[in-house]
N, CA and C atoms of all chains as a GROMACS GRO file, in nm:
protein
  639
    1MET      N    1   7.077  11.697   9.740
    1MET     CA    2   7.204  11.656   9.801
    1MET      C    3   7.318  11.656   9.701
    2PRO      N    4   7.410  11.748   9.714
    2PRO     CA    5   7.521  11.749   9.618
    2PRO      C    6   7.614  11.631   9.644
    3ARG      N    7   7.656  11.570   9.535
    3ARG     CA    8   7.752  11.460   9.548
    3ARG      C    9   7.892  11.512   9.516
    4ILE      N   10   7.980  11.502   9.614
    4ILE     CA   11   8.118  11.543   9.591
    4ILE      C   12   8.207  11.420   9.609
    5VAL      N   13   8.290  11.393   9.513
    5VAL     CA   14   8.373  11.272   9.508
    5VAL      C   15   8.302  11.147   9.561
    6GLY      N   16   8.210  11.095   9.481
    6GLY     CA   17   8.143  10.971   9.522
    6GLY      C   18   8.006  10.994   9.580
    7VAL      N   19   7.990  10.976   9.711
    7VAL     CA   20   7.855  10.974   9.769
    7VAL      C   21   7.817  11.105   9.839
    8ASP      N   22   7.852  11.120   9.948
    8ASP     CA   23   7.852  11.222  10.054
    8ASP      C   24   7.770  11.352  10.054
    9VAL      N   25   7.796  11.428  10.156
    9VAL     CA   26   7.751  11.564  10.188
    9VAL      C   27   7.601  11.581  10.213
   10PRO      N   28   7.561  11.586  10.339
   10PRO     CA   29   7.421  11.603  10.376
   10PRO      C   30   7.373  11.747  10.353
   11ASN      N   31   7.243  11.759  10.323
   11ASN     CA   32   7.183  11.888  10.287
   11ASN      C   33   7.167  11.984  10.403
   12ASN      N   34   7.137  11.927  10.521
   12ASN     CA   35   7.088  12.011  10.629
   12ASN      C   36   7.197  12.066  10.720
   13LYS      N   37   7.322  12.049  10.681
   13LYS     CA   38   7.430  12.098  10.767
   13LYS      C   39   7.511  12.203  10.695
   14PRO      N   40   7.571  12.296  10.774
   14PRO     CA   41   7.658  12.393  10.710
   14PRO      C   42   7.772  12.321  10.636
   15LEU      N   43   7.816  12.382  10.530
   15LEU     CA   44   7.909  12.314  10.440
   15LEU      C   45   8.037  12.268  10.508
   16TRP      N   46   8.090  12.352  10.596
   16TRP     CA   47   8.221  12.316  10.652
   16TRP      C   48   8.212  12.194  10.742
   17ILE      N   49   8.093  12.165  10.792
   17ILE     CA   50   8.071  12.040  10.865
   17ILE      C   51   8.040  11.929  10.766
   18GLY      N   52   7.957  11.962  10.668
   18GLY     CA   53   7.914  11.861  10.569
   18GLY      C   54   8.032  11.797  10.500
   19LEU      N   55   8.134  11.878  10.469
   19LEU     CA   56   8.250  11.824  10.398
   19LEU      C   57   8.324  11.719  10.480
   20THR      N   58   8.313  11.731  10.614
   20THR     CA   59   8.386  11.634  10.697
   20THR      C   60   8.323  11.496  10.691
   21TYR      N   61   8.208  11.482  10.624
   21TYR     CA   62   8.150  11.350  10.605
   21TYR      C   63   8.228  11.269  10.504
   22ILE      N   64   8.314  11.337  10.429
   22ILE     CA   65   8.402  11.266  10.336
   22ILE      C   66   8.519  11.210  10.415
   23HIS      N   67   8.547  11.082  10.397
   23HIS     CA   68   8.659  11.017  10.468
   23HIS      C   69   8.790  11.081  10.424
   24GLY      N   70   8.863  11.133  10.521
   24GLY     CA   71   8.991  11.196  10.486
   24GLY      C   72   8.986  11.346  10.494
   25ILE      N   73   8.867  11.402  10.521
   25ILE     CA   74   8.855  11.547  10.536
   25ILE      C   75   8.803  11.579  10.676
   26GLY      N   76   8.883  11.654  10.750
   26GLY     CA   77   8.840  11.698  10.882
   26GLY      C   78   8.804  11.844  10.878
   27LYS      N   79   8.790  11.903  10.996
   27LYS     CA   80   8.746  12.042  10.999
   27LYS      C   81   8.848  12.137  10.936
   28LEU      N   82   8.975  12.113  10.967
   28LEU     CA   83   9.078  12.203  10.915
   28LEU      C   84   9.086  12.195  10.762
   29THR      N   85   9.091  12.072  10.710
   29THR     CA   86   9.098  12.055  10.566
   29THR      C   87   8.975  12.115  10.499
   30ALA      N   88   8.859  12.094  10.560
   30ALA     CA   89   8.736  12.149  10.504
   30ALA      C   90   8.746  12.300  10.494
   31ALA      N   91   8.794  12.362  10.601
   31ALA     CA   92   8.806  12.508  10.601
   31ALA      C   93   8.902  12.554  10.492
   32ASN      N   94   9.014  12.482  10.478
   32ASN     CA   95   9.110  12.520  10.375
   32ASN      C   96   9.053  12.508  10.235
   33ILE      N   97   8.979  12.401  10.212
   33ILE     CA   98   8.918  12.381  10.081
   33ILE      C   99   8.824  12.495  10.048
   34LEU      N  100   8.737  12.528  10.147
   34LEU     CA  101   8.637  12.633  10.124
   34LEU      C  102   8.703  12.767  10.097
   35LYS      N  103   8.813  12.790  10.169
   35LYS     CA  104   8.883  12.917  10.147
   35LYS      C  105   8.938  12.924  10.005
   36GLU      N  106   8.996  12.812   9.962
   36GLU     CA  107   9.056  12.812   9.829
   36GLU      C  108   8.950  12.820   9.721
   37ALA      N  109   8.834  12.758   9.744
   37ALA     CA  110   8.728  12.761   9.644
   37ALA      C  111   8.646  12.889   9.652
   38LYS      N  112   8.675  12.971   9.753
   38LYS     CA  113   8.601  13.096   9.775
   38LYS      C  114   8.451  13.070   9.790
   39VAL      N  115   8.418  12.971   9.873
   39VAL     CA  116   8.278  12.941   9.901
   39VAL      C  117   8.254  12.967  10.050
   40ASP      N  118   8.139  13.025  10.082
   40ASP     CA  119   8.105  13.050  10.221
   40ASP      C  120   8.071  12.918  10.292
   41GLY      N  121   8.144  12.889  10.398
   41GLY     CA  122   8.126  12.760  10.464
   41GLY      C  123   8.004  12.751  10.551
   42THR      N  124   7.940  12.866  10.583
   42THR     CA  125   7.829  12.862  10.677
   42THR      C  126   7.695  12.831  10.610
   43ILE      N  127   7.689  12.839  10.477
   43ILE     CA  128   7.562  12.807  10.411
   43ILE      C  129   7.542  12.657  10.403
   44LYS      N  130   7.416  12.616  10.386
   44LYS     CA  131   7.385  12.474  10.381
   44LYS      C  132   7.424  12.415  10.247
   45ALA      N  133   7.460  12.288  10.249
   45ALA     CA  134   7.510  12.224  10.128
   45ALA      C  135   7.406  12.224  10.017
   46GLY      N  136   7.277  12.218  10.054
   46GLY     CA  137   7.172  12.213   9.954
   46GLY      C  138   7.161  12.340   9.870
   47LYS      N  139   7.213  12.450   9.924
   47LYS     CA  140   7.198  12.577   9.853
   47LYS      C  141   7.316  12.609   9.762
   48LEU      N  142   7.404  12.514   9.744
   48LEU     CA  143   7.521  12.538   9.658
   48LEU      C  144   7.483  12.540   9.512
   49SER      N  145   7.550  12.625   9.434
   49SER     CA  146   7.530  12.622   9.290
   49SER      C  147   7.617  12.513   9.229
   50GLU      N  148   7.579  12.469   9.111
   50GLU     CA  149   7.655  12.366   9.039
   50GLU      C  150   7.802  12.403   9.032
   51ASP      N  151   7.823  12.529   9.000
   51ASP     CA  152   7.959  12.579   8.980
   51ASP      C  153   8.042  12.562   9.107
   52GLU      N  154   7.981  12.600   9.221
   52GLU     CA  155   8.054  12.590   9.347
   52GLU      C  156   8.089  12.445   9.380
   53VAL      N  157   7.990  12.356   9.356
   53VAL     CA  158   8.014  12.214   9.382
   53VAL      C  159   8.132  12.165   9.300
   54SER      N  160   8.134  12.202   9.172
   54SER     CA  161   8.240  12.150   9.088
   54SER      C  162   8.375  12.209   9.127
   55ARG      N  163   8.373  12.336   9.174
   55ARG     CA  164   8.500  12.395   9.219
   55ARG      C  165   8.557  12.318   9.338
   56ILE      N  166   8.468  12.288   9.433
   56ILE     CA  167   8.512  12.213   9.552
   56ILE      C  168   8.562  12.074   9.512
   57ALA      N  169   8.484  12.008   9.428
   57ALA     CA  170   8.522  11.872   9.386
   57ALA      C  171   8.657  11.873   9.317
   58GLN      N  172   8.678  11.977   9.238
   58GLN     CA  173   8.804  11.986   9.164
   58GLN      C  174   8.922  11.994   9.260
   59ILE      N  175   8.909  12.082   9.360
   59ILE     CA  176   9.018  12.098   9.456
   59ILE      C  177   9.047  11.968   9.529
   60ILE      N  178   8.939  11.898   9.567
   60ILE     CA  179   8.959  11.774   9.641
   60ILE      C  180   9.029  11.669   9.555
   61THR      N  181   8.982  11.652   9.432
   61THR     CA  182   9.043  11.548   9.348
   61THR      C  183   9.187  11.585   9.312
   62ARG      N  184   9.216  11.714   9.308
   62ARG     CA  185   9.351  11.754   9.269
   62ARG      C  186   9.450  11.735   9.383
   63ASP      N  187   9.410  11.778   9.505
   63ASP     CA  188   9.508  11.784   9.614
   63ASP      C  189   9.504  11.670   9.713
   64LEU      N  190   9.389  11.604   9.725
   64LEU     CA  191   9.374  11.519   9.843
   64LEU      C  192   9.352  11.373   9.810
   65LEU      N  193   9.393  11.292   9.905
   65LEU     CA  194   9.368  11.149   9.898
   65LEU      C  195   9.246  11.124   9.988
   66VAL      N  196   9.133  11.088   9.930
   66VAL     CA  197   9.014  11.070  10.012
   66VAL      C  198   8.946  10.936   9.984
   67GLU      N  199   8.853  10.901  10.072
   67GLU     CA  200   8.767  10.783  10.055
   67GLU      C  201   8.844  10.657  10.021
   68GLY      N  202   8.804  10.589   9.916
   68GLY     CA  203   8.861  10.459   9.881
   68GLY      C  204   9.012  10.461   9.867
   69ASN      N  205   9.063  10.560   9.798
   69ASN     CA  206   9.208  10.568   9.776
   69ASN      C  207   9.283  10.578   9.907
   70LEU      N  208   9.229  10.662   9.996
   70LEU     CA  209   9.294  10.679  10.126
   70LEU      C  210   9.290  10.550  10.206
   71ARG      N  211   9.170  10.487  10.207
   71ARG     CA  212   9.158  10.362  10.282
   71ARG      C  213   9.253  10.258  10.228
   72ARG      N  214   9.265  10.253  10.094
   72ARG     CA  215   9.354  10.155  10.033
   72ARG      C  216   9.497  10.182  10.075
   73GLN      N  217   9.536  10.310  10.073
   73GLN     CA  218   9.674  10.340  10.108
   73GLN      C  219   9.705  10.299  10.253
   74VAL      N  220   9.612  10.330  10.343
   74VAL     CA  221   9.634  10.295  10.482
   74VAL      C  222   9.651  10.145  10.498
   75SER      N  223   9.560  10.068  10.434
   75SER     CA  224   9.569   9.923  10.452
   75SER      C  225   9.693   9.868  10.384
   76GLN      N  226   9.736   9.931  10.277
   76GLN     CA  227   9.861   9.887  10.213
   76GLN      C  228   9.979   9.908  10.305
   77ASN      N  229   9.982  10.024  10.372
   77ASN     CA  230  10.091  10.051  10.464
   77ASN      C  231  10.097   9.946  10.574
   78ILE      N  232   9.978   9.910  10.625
   78ILE     CA  233   9.975   9.809  10.731
   78ILE      C  234  10.021   9.675  10.676
   79THR      N  235   9.973   9.639  10.557
   79THR     CA  236  10.013   9.512  10.497
   79THR      C  237  10.163   9.506  10.478
   80ARG      N  238  10.222   9.619  10.441
   80ARG     CA  239  10.366   9.624  10.421
   80ARG      C  240  10.437   9.591  10.553
   81LEU      N  241  10.393   9.656  10.661
   81LEU     CA  242  10.454   9.631  10.791
   81LEU      C  243  10.440   9.485  10.831
   82ARG      N  244  10.322   9.427  10.802
   82ARG     CA  245  10.301   9.286  10.836
   82ARG      C  246  10.398   9.197  10.758
   83ASP      N  247  10.413   9.227  10.630
   83ASP     CA  248  10.491   9.139  10.544
   83ASP      C  249  10.639   9.138  10.577
   84ILE      N  250  10.693   9.252  10.618
   84ILE     CA  251  10.836   9.253  10.645
   84ILE      C  252  10.867   9.204  10.785
   85ALA      N  253  10.762   9.169  10.861
   85ALA     CA  254  10.781   9.108  10.994
   85ALA      C  255  10.863   9.195  11.088
   86CYS      N  256  10.842   9.324  11.086
   86CYS     CA  257  10.909   9.410  11.181
   86CYS      C  258  10.823   9.417  11.309
   87TYR      N  259  10.875   9.485  11.410
   87TYR     CA  260  10.804   9.489  11.537
   87TYR      C  261  10.663   9.543  11.521
   88ARG      N  262  10.650   9.655  11.452
   88ARG     CA  263  10.516   9.714  11.433
   88ARG      C  264  10.424   9.618  11.359
   89GLY      N  265  10.480   9.548  11.260
   89GLY     CA  266  10.401   9.451  11.185
   89GLY      C  267  10.351   9.339  11.273
   90MET      N  268  10.437   9.293  11.363
   90MET     CA  269  10.398   9.186  11.453
   90MET      C  270  10.284   9.231  11.543
   91ARG      N  271  10.292   9.354  11.591
   91ARG     CA  272  10.187   9.407  11.677
   91ARG      C  273  10.054   9.414  11.602
   92HIS      N  274  10.061   9.449  11.475
   92HIS     CA  275   9.938   9.451  11.394
   92HIS      C  276   9.883   9.310  11.381
   93ARG      N  277   9.972   9.214  11.353
   93ARG     CA  278   9.928   9.076  11.337
   93ARG      C  279   9.862   9.024  11.462
   94ARG      N  280   9.920   9.058  11.578
   94ARG     CA  281   9.871   9.002  11.702
   94ARG      C  282   9.754   9.081  11.761
   95GLY      N  283   9.719   9.192  11.693
   95GLY     CA  284   9.605   9.271  11.740
   95GLY      C  285   9.633   9.343  11.870
   96LEU      N  286   9.758   9.382  11.891
   96LEU     CA  287   9.794   9.456  12.010
   96LEU      C  288   9.830   9.600  11.972
   97PRO      N  289   9.835   9.691  12.072
   97PRO     CA  290   9.870   9.828  12.039
   97PRO      C  291  10.008   9.836  11.974
   98VAL      N  292  10.022   9.924  11.877
   98VAL     CA  293  10.141   9.926  11.794
   98VAL      C  294  10.244  10.026  11.846
   99ARG      N  295  10.197  10.128  11.917
   99ARG     CA  296  10.286  10.239  11.949
   99ARG      C  297  10.334  10.240  12.093
  100GLY      N  298  10.359  10.125  12.148
  100GLY     CA  299  10.425  10.118  12.277
  100GLY      C  300  10.336  10.146  12.397
  101GLN      N  301  10.204  10.144  12.381
  101GLN     CA  302  10.116  10.164  12.495
  101GLN      C  303  10.121  10.045  12.589
  102GLN      N  304  10.075  10.064  12.714
  102GLN     CA  305  10.077   9.952  12.807
  102GLN      C  306   9.964   9.856  12.775
  103THR      N  307   9.992   9.727  12.806
  103THR     CA  308   9.890   9.626  12.776
  103THR      C  309   9.853   9.542  12.898
  104GLN      N  310   9.922   9.565  13.012
  104GLN     CA  311   9.885   9.489  13.131
  104GLN      C  312   9.740   9.517  13.166
  105SER      N  313   9.701   9.644  13.158
  105SER     CA  314   9.560   9.678  13.171
  105SER      C  315   9.524   9.764  13.051
  106ASN      N  316   9.398   9.785  13.033
  106ASN     CA  317   9.348   9.866  12.922
  106ASN      C  318   9.387   9.810  12.786
  107ALA      N  319   9.411   9.896  12.689
  107ALA     CA  320   9.436   9.853  12.550
  107ALA      C  321   9.317   9.777  12.494
  108ARG      N  322   9.195   9.810  12.542
  108ARG     CA  323   9.076   9.734  12.503
  108ARG      C  324   9.036   9.759  12.360
  109THR      N  325   9.073   9.875  12.308
  109THR     CA  326   9.035   9.905  12.169
  109THR      C  327   9.099   9.803  12.075
  110ARG      N  328   9.228   9.775  12.100
  110ARG     CA  329   9.298   9.682  12.013
  110ARG      C  330   9.266   9.537  12.049
  111LYS      N  331   9.256   9.509  12.180
  111LYS     CA  332   9.242   9.370  12.220
  111LYS      C  333   9.099   9.321  12.214
  112GLY      N  334   9.004   9.412  12.198
  112GLY     CA  335   8.865   9.372  12.191
  112GLY      C  336   8.807   9.348  12.328
  113LYS      N  337   8.691   9.283  12.331
  113LYS     CA  338   8.620   9.267  12.456
  113LYS      C  339   8.696   9.179  12.553
  114LYS      N  340   8.676   9.205  12.682
  114LYS     CA  341   8.749   9.130  12.785
  114LYS      C  342   8.722   8.982  12.775
  115LYS      N  343   8.831   8.902  12.786
  115LYS     CA  344   8.816   8.757  12.793
  115LYS      C  345   8.848   8.718  12.937
  116THR      N  346   8.746   8.684  13.012
  116THR     CA  347   8.768   8.656  13.154
  116THR      C  348   8.835   8.520  13.172
  117VAL      N  349   8.939   8.520  13.256
  117VAL     CA  350   9.010   8.395  13.284
  117VAL      C  351   8.981   8.354  13.426
  118ALA      N  352   8.932   8.230  13.447
  118ALA     CA  353   8.897   8.184  13.581
  118ALA      C  354   9.021   8.180  13.669
  119GLY      N  355   9.005   8.223  13.793
  119GLY     CA  356   9.116   8.214  13.888
  119GLY      C  357   9.211   8.332  13.882
  120LYS      N  358   9.193   8.419  13.791
  120LYS     CA  359   9.282   8.533  13.780
  120LYS      C  360   9.217   8.654  13.847
  121LYS      N  361   9.293   8.723  13.931
  121LYS     CA  362   9.253   8.851  13.987
  121LYS      C  363   9.114   8.850  14.046
  122GLY      N  364   9.093   8.765  14.148
  122GLY     CA  365   8.969   8.771  14.224
  122GLY      C  366   8.848   8.705  14.163
  123VAL      N  367   8.858   8.655  14.042
  123VAL     CA  368   8.744   8.583  13.985
  123VAL      C  369   8.742   8.444  14.046
  124LYS      N  370   8.638   8.412  14.128
  124LYS     CA  371   8.636   8.285  14.200
  124LYS      C  372   8.577   8.174  14.115
  125GLY      N  373   8.632   8.055  14.132
  125GLY     CA  374   8.575   7.939  14.066
  125GLY      C  375   8.645   7.912  13.937
  126MET      N  376  11.008  11.166  11.879
  126MET     CA  377  11.055  11.272  11.791
  126MET      C  378  11.150  11.216  11.687
  127GLY      N  379  11.144  11.270  11.568
  127GLY     CA  380  11.230  11.221  11.461
  127GLY      C  381  11.372  11.271  11.475
  128ARG      N  382  11.459  11.213  11.398
  128ARG     CA  383  11.599  11.249  11.402
  128ARG      C  384  11.624  11.368  11.311
  129SER      N  385  11.721  11.452  11.352
  129SER     CA  386  11.751  11.571  11.273
  129SER      C  387  11.796  11.535  11.131
  130GLN      N  388  11.743  11.606  11.034
  130GLN     CA  389  11.774  11.581  10.892
  130GLN      C  390  11.922  11.599  10.865
  131LYS      N  391  11.980  11.696  10.937
  131LYS     CA  392  12.118  11.734  10.915
  131LYS      C  393  12.212  11.616  10.931
  132LYS      N  394  12.182  11.531  11.031
  132LYS     CA  395  12.272  11.420  11.061
  132LYS      C  396  12.261  11.305  10.962
  133GLY      N  397  12.146  11.295  10.896
  133GLY     CA  398  12.124  11.178  10.811
  133GLY      C  399  12.094  11.057  10.896
  134PRO      N  400  12.066  10.942  10.833
  134PRO     CA  401  12.032  10.824  10.911
  134PRO      C  402  12.151  10.770  10.988
  135PHE      N  403  12.124  10.706  11.102
  135PHE     CA  404  12.232  10.645  11.179
  135PHE      C  405  12.268  10.510  11.119
  136VAL      N  406  12.393  10.498  11.077
  136VAL     CA  407  12.440  10.370  11.026
  136VAL      C  408  12.565  10.332  11.103
  137ASP      N  409  12.563  10.211  11.158
  137ASP     CA  410  12.677  10.163  11.233
  137ASP      C  411  12.796  10.149  11.138
  138GLU      N  412  12.908  10.217  11.172
  138GLU     CA  413  13.016  10.230  11.075
  138GLU      C  414  13.084  10.097  11.044
  139LYS      N  415  13.114  10.022  11.151
  139LYS     CA  416  13.181   9.894  11.130
  139LYS      C  417  13.096   9.801  11.044
  140LEU      N  418  12.967   9.804  11.072
  140LEU     CA  419  12.876   9.718  10.997
  140LEU      C  420  12.876   9.759  10.850
  141TYR      N  421  12.872   9.889  10.829
  141TYR     CA  422  12.869   9.941  10.692
  141TYR      C  423  12.995   9.898  10.617
  142LEU      N  424  13.111   9.909  10.684
  142LEU     CA  425  13.237   9.870  10.621
  142LEU      C  426  13.236   9.722  10.584
  143LYS      N  427  13.180   9.641  10.674
  143LYS     CA  428  13.173   9.497  10.645
  143LYS      C  429  13.090   9.470  10.521
  144VAL      N  430  12.978   9.545  10.508
  144VAL     CA  431  12.893   9.527  10.391
  144VAL      C  432  12.967   9.567  10.265
  145VAL      N  433  13.037   9.681  10.273
  145VAL     CA  434  13.113   9.729  10.156
  145VAL      C  435  13.216   9.625  10.114
  146LYS      N  436  13.285   9.570  10.214
  146LYS     CA  437  13.389   9.472  10.187
  146LYS      C  438  13.331   9.349  10.117
  147GLN      N  439  13.217   9.303  10.168
  147GLN     CA  440  13.155   9.186  10.108
  147GLN      C  441  13.109   9.215   9.966
  148ASN      N  442  13.066   9.338   9.943
  148ASN     CA  443  13.023   9.375   9.809
  148ASN      C  444  13.140   9.368   9.712
  149GLU      N  445  13.256   9.413   9.759
  149GLU     CA  446  13.374   9.408   9.673
  149GLU      C  447  13.413   9.264   9.640
  150ASN      N  448  13.408   9.180   9.743
  150ASN     CA  449  13.445   9.041   9.722
  150ASN      C  450  13.335   8.961   9.654
  151GLY      N  451  13.217   9.020   9.650
  151GLY     CA  452  13.104   8.949   9.590
  151GLY      C  453  13.051   8.837   9.675
  152THR      N  454  13.082   8.837   9.805
  152THR     CA  455  13.030   8.733   9.892
  152THR      C  456  12.904   8.781   9.963
  153ARG      N  457  12.825   8.686  10.012
  153ARG     CA  458  12.701   8.720  10.082
  153ARG      C  459  12.689   8.640  10.210
  154GLU      N  460  12.788   8.651  10.295
  154GLU     CA  461  12.784   8.575  10.420
  154GLU      C  462  12.700   8.651  10.522
  155PRO      N  463  12.631   8.578  10.610
  155PRO     CA  464  12.558   8.647  10.716
  155PRO      C  465  12.655   8.724  10.807
  156ILE      N  466  12.616   8.844  10.848
  156ILE     CA  467  12.700   8.926  10.932
  156ILE      C  468  12.640   8.930  11.072
  157LYS      N  469  12.719   8.887  11.169
  157LYS     CA  470  12.674   8.894  11.307
  157LYS      C  471  12.684   9.038  11.355
  158THR      N  472  12.582   9.085  11.424
  158THR     CA  473  12.589   9.224  11.472
  158THR      C  474  12.504   9.245  11.596
  159TRP      N  475  12.551   9.342  11.675
  159TRP     CA  476  12.473   9.386  11.790
  159TRP      C  477  12.407   9.521  11.762
  160ALA      N  478  12.432   9.574  11.643
  160ALA     CA  479  12.390   9.711  11.613
  160ALA      C  480  12.243   9.716  11.576
  161ARG      N  481  12.157   9.697  11.676
  161ARG     CA  482  12.012   9.697  11.651
  161ARG      C  483  11.961   9.834  11.611
  162ALA      N  484  12.035   9.938  11.651
  162ALA     CA  485  11.990  10.075  11.625
  162ALA      C  486  12.029  10.121  11.486
  163CYS      N  487  12.099  10.037  11.413
  163CYS     CA  488  12.149  10.076  11.281
  163CYS      C  489  12.036  10.080  11.179
  164THR      N  490  12.022  10.191  11.109
  164THR     CA  491  11.921  10.203  11.004
  164THR      C  492  11.958  10.116  10.884
  165ILE      N  493  11.858  10.055  10.824
  165ILE     CA  494  11.884   9.976  10.704
  165ILE      C  495  11.888  10.069  10.583
  166ILE      N  496  11.999  10.069  10.515
  166ILE     CA  497  12.014  10.156  10.397
  166ILE      C  498  12.011  10.070  10.272
  167PRO      N  499  11.985  10.132  10.155
  167PRO     CA  500  11.968  10.054  10.032
  167PRO      C  501  12.083   9.956  10.004
  168GLU      N  502  12.205   9.990  10.049
  168GLU     CA  503  12.319   9.901  10.026
  168GLU      C  504  12.302   9.767  10.095
  169PHE      N  505  12.221   9.762  10.200
  169PHE     CA  506  12.206   9.639  10.278
  169PHE      C  507  12.113   9.538  10.212
  170VAL      N  508  12.039   9.580  10.112
  170VAL     CA  509  11.938   9.492  10.053
  170VAL      C  510  12.003   9.367   9.996
  171GLY      N  511  11.947   9.251  10.028
  171GLY     CA  512  12.000   9.124   9.978
  171GLY      C  513  12.096   9.059  10.075
  172PHE      N  514  12.135   9.129  10.182
  172PHE     CA  515  12.225   9.070  10.280
  172PHE      C  516  12.146   9.002  10.391
  173THR      N  517  12.212   8.909  10.455
  173THR     CA  518  12.153   8.849  10.574
  173THR      C  519  12.233   8.895  10.695
  174PHE      N  520  12.164   8.941  10.796
  174PHE     CA  521  12.230   8.983  10.918
  174PHE      C  522  12.188   8.890  11.031
  175MET      N  523  12.280   8.867  11.122
  175MET     CA  524  12.244   8.796  11.243
  175MET      C  525  12.233   8.902  11.352
  176VAL      N  526  12.109   8.938  11.385
  176VAL     CA  527  12.090   9.051  11.477
  176VAL      C  528  12.068   9.000  11.619
  177HIS      N  529  12.146   9.048  11.710
  177HIS     CA  530  12.136   9.006  11.849
  177HIS      C  531  12.007   9.058  11.911
  178ASN      N  532  11.940   8.970  11.988
  178ASN     CA  533  11.818   9.016  12.054
  178ASN      C  534  11.835   9.017  12.206
  179GLY      N  535  11.962   9.012  12.251
  179GLY     CA  536  11.988   9.008  12.393
  179GLY      C  537  12.026   8.869  12.439
  180LYS      N  538  11.992   8.770  12.357
  180LYS     CA  539  12.015   8.631  12.396
  180LYS      C  540  12.081   8.554  12.283
  181ALA      N  541  12.023   8.568  12.167
  181ALA     CA  542  12.074   8.492  12.052
  181ALA      C  543  12.079   8.583  11.930
  182PHE      N  544  12.136   8.532  11.823
  182PHE     CA  545  12.139   8.608  11.698
  182PHE      C  546  12.030   8.555  11.607
  183LEU      N  547  11.938   8.642  11.568
  183LEU     CA  548  11.831   8.599  11.480
  183LEU      C  549  11.863   8.641  11.338
  184LYS      N  550  11.830   8.552  11.246
  184LYS     CA  551  11.857   8.577  11.105
  184LYS      C  552  11.760   8.680  11.052
  185VAL      N  553  11.812   8.783  10.989
  185VAL     CA  554  11.726   8.882  10.924
  185VAL      C  555  11.773   8.897  10.781
  186PHE      N  556  11.688   8.855  10.688
  186PHE     CA  557  11.720   8.876  10.547
  186PHE      C  558  11.659   9.009  10.503
  187VAL      N  559  11.742   9.098  10.454
  187VAL     CA  560  11.695   9.234  10.424
  187VAL      C  561  11.637   9.241  10.284
  188THR      N  562  11.512   9.286  10.276
  188THR     CA  563  11.450   9.309  10.145
  188THR      C  564  11.430   9.458  10.125
  189GLU      N  565  11.387   9.493  10.006
  189GLU     CA  566  11.377   9.634   9.968
  189GLU      C  567  11.281   9.712  10.059
  190ASP      N  568  11.173   9.643  10.099
  190ASP     CA  569  11.071   9.709  10.181
  190ASP      C  570  11.123   9.752  10.317
  191MET      N  571  11.234   9.689  10.360
  191MET     CA  572  11.281   9.714  10.496
  191MET      C  573  11.367   9.839  10.506
  192VAL      N  574  11.404   9.896  10.394
  192VAL     CA  575  11.489  10.015  10.396
  192VAL      C  576  11.422  10.126  10.476
  193GLY      N  577  11.500  10.187  10.564
  193GLY     CA  578  11.446  10.295  10.646
  193GLY      C  579  11.408  10.249  10.786
  194HIS      N  580  11.392  10.116  10.803
  194HIS     CA  581  11.369  10.064  10.938
  194HIS      C  582  11.503  10.037  11.004
  195LYS      N  583  11.497  10.002  11.134
  195LYS     CA  584  11.620   9.967  11.205
  195LYS      C  585  11.633   9.815  11.211
  196LEU      N  586  11.755   9.769  11.222
  196LEU     CA  587  11.777   9.625  11.227
  196LEU      C  588  11.705   9.561  11.345
  197GLY      N  589  11.704   9.632  11.458
  197GLY     CA  590  11.644   9.576  11.578
  197GLY      C  591  11.495   9.548  11.565
  198GLU      N  592  11.429   9.618  11.472
  198GLU     CA  593  11.285   9.598  11.456
  198GLU      C  594  11.252   9.458  11.408
  199PHE      N  595  11.353   9.388  11.354
  199PHE     CA  596  11.327   9.256  11.295
  199PHE      C  597  11.377   9.143  11.382
  200SER      N  598  11.429   9.179  11.498
  200SER     CA  599  11.481   9.076  11.588
  200SER      C  600  11.410   9.091  11.721
  201MET      N  601  11.304   9.010  11.740
  201MET     CA  602  11.217   9.028  11.856
  201MET      C  603  11.290   8.996  11.987
  202THR      N  604  11.262   9.077  12.088
  202THR     CA  605  11.328   9.057  12.216
  202THR      C  606  11.239   8.988  12.318
  203ARG      N  607  11.111   8.978  12.288
  203ARG     CA  608  11.017   8.914  12.381
  203ARG      C  609  10.971   8.783  12.319
  204THR      N  610  10.935   8.687  12.409
  204THR     CA  611  10.902   8.555  12.356
  204THR      C  612  10.755   8.518  12.368
  205PHE      N  613  10.674   8.600  12.437
  205PHE     CA  614  10.534   8.562  12.460
  205PHE      C  615  10.462   8.532  12.328
  206ARG      N  616  10.403   8.416  12.321
  206ARG     CA  617  10.332   8.380  12.198
  206ARG      C  618  10.192   8.331  12.228
  207GLY      N  619  10.130   8.376  12.337
  207GLY     CA  620   9.992   8.341  12.363
  207GLY      C  621   9.975   8.256  12.487
  208HIS      N  622   9.855   8.262  12.546
  208HIS     CA  623   9.827   8.182  12.664
  208HIS      C  624   9.796   8.038  12.625
  209SER      N  625   9.799   7.948  12.729
  209SER     CA  626   9.783   7.805  12.702
  209SER      C  627   9.649   7.774  12.637
  210GLY      N  628   9.545   7.844  12.680
  210GLY     CA  629   9.412   7.812  12.628
  210GLY      C  630   9.391   7.856  12.483
  211ASN      N  631   9.472   7.950  12.439
  211ASN     CA  632   9.450   8.005  12.304
  211ASN      C  633   9.490   7.906  12.195
  212LYS      N  634   9.396   7.882  12.105
  212LYS     CA  635   9.436   7.808  11.985
  212LYS      C  636   9.483   7.911  11.883
  213LYS      N  637   9.554   7.862  11.786
  213LYS     CA  638   9.604   7.947  11.676
  213LYS      C  639   9.732   8.019  11.709
   0.00000   0.00000   0.00000
């Protein structure tokens, strides 16, 4: 199992899919990386030579924000919004959708599991 | 959709002039404004604005982090703060 930037990359999958196991790399980015490193994306990750692995790793560390760094940046951005108390920050604080979606119904991803309220909307008792 | 680069950020002109004037005089009085759509530019940092929310003027102290946001983002227009049963 080749390790690229930290942990990652399973042996039994074609490389262009395997690379997407790294947080911050999707299919498009994976394809771009492979093109730049001149590595065939259809071969399995286990069959890579040392040289190819290091070429890929080099490109990633040079151009991209991945894994921990990316996660840190995202959470910093959110913390910034929270701290300045702007509308988006308030929505983050309250655990509601941030981008103007409706909340009368749905929005379950942000609001979490349903909290049933007695007497509301046909719930008897 | 974002705003065209060509135009630059929207800054309410009267408000901007008031800020410039206060800078010259060296005063830092709160400025009452209805211009919620006005972008906060670096010159505004350190000022206090009274931003109208449709009902009252809420105090907004501008810090460096707020640059690039609009004044209205800091003056909430809705009052809901949770159901009766909710603690916290």
